[in-house]
N, C-alpha and C positions, 0 to 999 in steps of 0.2 A: 604495551602496544595500543595505539589509538585507532579505532575503526571509524569509517565514515558513517553517515546516515544516507539512505537511498530512498528515492521514490521510484517505484516500478509500476508501469502499466501492465497488469497481468493478462489483459485481453480475454479472448474466448477460452473456455475450458478445453476446447479442441486442441489447444497448444500442447496438452499433455501427450498427444499421440501423433501430431502432425508437425513436420518441420516447417519453419518459417524464419524470416529474418529476425523477428523478435525472439523466437525460441532459441535460435542460435546465439543471439546477443546475450540472453540471460544465462545460457550455459557457459559462455566464455567469461562472463562477468564473475562467476564463482571461481574460475581459475585465475583471474587477475587480482583478486583481493587476497590479503593475508588471511589465513584461516581464523575465523573468530572462535572464541571459546563458547559463545552462546549467541542467539539471535532473538531480538524482540521485534514483533510484527504488529503494526496497526493495519488491519484489513478492512476494506469497505464492507465486507460481508459479516462483520461482527459489530453491528450497530445496536447499541443498548440505550434505552430511553432514560434510565435512572442511574443506578450506581455504575462506577467504573468496574468492569469485570476483567479479571486476570486469570488466564488458564494456569492451574496449579496441579494438574495431574502429572504423574510420573511417566505415563505412556498414553497420551491422548490418541483417540481414534481419528481416522480419516473420514471427513464428512463429504459426501457426494451431493453437494447442494446445487444441483443443476438438473435439467430435465430434457428428455428426448435427444440424448447424445448416444453415440455408439456404445453397445453393451460392454465392450472391453474397458471403457473408462470407469465403470462402476466396480471393476475388479482391482483397480489400482489402490494400493495402500502405501502411504508414506509413513514409515514407522520411526521417525525421529523421536527421541525422548523429549519429555518436558523437563522442567527444572523447578520443582517446588521451592527450593531455596531462593532462586532468583525471583520467582513470583512473589515471595514474601518480601524481598528487598524492594521490589517495585511498589508493592502495596504500601510499604512504609513511606516511600517518597511521596505518594499521593496523600496518605493520611496525615503526614506531618504538615501538609498545607490545608488541612481540614477539608480535603476532597475525599468523599466516601468511596473507598475501593474495597471490593470483596473478592475473595479467592474462589474459583470455580474448578473443582477437581474433576468434573464430568465433561466440560466443554472440549470438543475436539478441534482439529485443524480444518477450517473451511477452505474452499478452493483458492481464495486469495492468498492463502499461506502455502499450501502444498503444490499448487501449480508452478509458481516460480522457484520455490526452494527445491523441489524435486529435480529441476533443471540445473540449478546452481550447485547443489550438494547431493548428488544422486546416492551417495552412500548412507544418507539419513543418520549421520552420526554426530550431529551438532545439536545440542539442546535448544529448544524453542520455547518462548513464552509469548502469548498473544494478549494484547491489550485492546479493549473495546474502544470504538469511536462513538460519538453521539451527534447525529445530524441535527438534533434539536438545539444544541448549544453552539454549533457553528465553528467557523474558521479560527476565531480568536482563542476559543477554548482548546481546540486541537493543537494550536501552536503552543499554548501554555503546557499542555500535556507533554509535548515533545521537549520543551525546555526543561521540565522537571527531570526527565530521564536522560538528558544530555551527558551527565557525568558517567553513565554506564559505558559510553564510547571509550573512555580512558581505561576501562577495564577489559579491553579487547572484546567488547560486545557490539555486534552489528545491529543497527536499528533500521528497519525497513517500513516504509509506508507503501502499501499495496493497493492500487486502485486503477485509475485511468485518467489520462489527460483530457479525453472527451469520452462521453458514455451516454449516447442517445440510442439505445437499442431499438426502441420503437421506430425510429426514423430509418433504420437499416432495412426494415421490412415494409415500410410504408409505400403504398401505391395509390396515386402517383407520388413521387418523391417531392419533398419540399424544394421549391426553386432556390437556387443559390446555396444549397446546403453545404457543398464542398467549400466555397469561399467563406462561409460562416465558421466552419471548423478551422480553416486556416487562419482566419483573423483572430480567433480565440487562442489557438495554440501559439501563434506568433506573439500575441500580447503576453501570454504566460511566460514564454521564453525571455522576452525583452525585459519584463518586469522582475523576473527572478534574477537575471544576470545583472540588473541594475540594483539589486538588493533593496527594492522599494517595498519594505515590509508593510507599511500602512496601506498602500494601494492594493497589495496582494490580499491582505486580510479583508478588504472591502471589495473583493472581486465581483460580488453579485451586482454592484452598482457601477463599478469601474471598468470591468472587462466587457468587450464587445460580444454579444450573443451568448452570455453566460448561461442563461436558462435553456437555450437551444442545445448547447453542448452538454449541459447537466440538468435535465428536467428534475432529477433528484440529485442530492448533493453528496451522497456517501462515497462515490468513487473519486471525488476531488479532495475531500477533507483529509484523507490520509497524507496528502502532500504536505499539509501544514504541520502535522505531527513530525514528519521527517525534517522539514525545514526548521522547526523549533529545536529539534535534537541535534542538528548539524552545526558545523562551524560557519565562518563568514565567507568561505569560498564555495561557489556554486558552479557546477559544470553540467552541461547537457551531455549525456553520454549515449543517448540513442534517440533516433527519430524514425518512425515508421507509421504509415496509415494503412489500415485494412478496410475492405468493403467501403471504400471512398471516404468514410467519415469516422471510423474508429481509430483515433489517434493513440499511439502506443509509446509516447515519448518517455524517457527516463532521465532522472537527474541525480547527481551526487553532491552531497553537502559535507564539507570537511574543513 
C-alpha cells in the first residue's frame, strides 16, 4: 500500500485542547487515510545546524516546547512508539548519498509532531520517526531530503511535513498592526497554492525571490521548509486539502502529495 506525503500547518499549540476548524480537519484526516505502518515527520521545531538527526529511541518523550499556555497542556503526553529499525533505514538512505545522518536515541517529539498526530491518531499506536530540517541549507536541500525518502511511501509509511503556510507570530501581537498585513498573507498563500498546483518546482524552490511578501509571511524560514520535504517525498499529484486562517494572518493550509 502506498501512502501520500502531507504538509500540515500545525498552528498554535492551543489546538491540543481547543476545538477549531483546523483541529477538526486534522482529526478527520486521520480517519480518511489508510492506516500507515509508520510515520516519518519533518517538523519546523527540529531544526539542526549540522548533521541530519533522526530520532531512534524506542519510546521518545513528549516535549512541551512552548511557554505561557494553560497548565493542562503540560500534562499531555503522546506515547506513540519510536522505530529504531526504521530510523536506521532512513539514516542509510542519507548516508548512501554522503549526507551525514546520526541517530539520536534521546530526542523526543516536539509539538510539531505530537499536536497534529495526537489529533490524527489518538490511540498513539503508530511508530514515528522524526527527521531534522536545516534552515541554513534552505528549500532545495529540504526537497532533496524528501526525494531520498520517497520510496518509504511504497512501504505504507506516511511522510508528513509539519509547519505553517504563514508564520509571522510577532505580527500577531504587534500594535499597531502592519498596514495591509491581511492582503500580504493572502497574496503569499495564493501564490503558494497556484505555484504548487502548477507543479512549478523551480519557482517554488526560489520562493524567497519569487513569492510576494515571502519575508513578511516567514521572517524565519523553519515553518515553510518542511513543505519542501513533503513535496519532494510526494508524487506528481498535488491537492490542497484544507484552508483556514486564524488571528487574521496565521494561515493553516494543508496539502497532499501523491
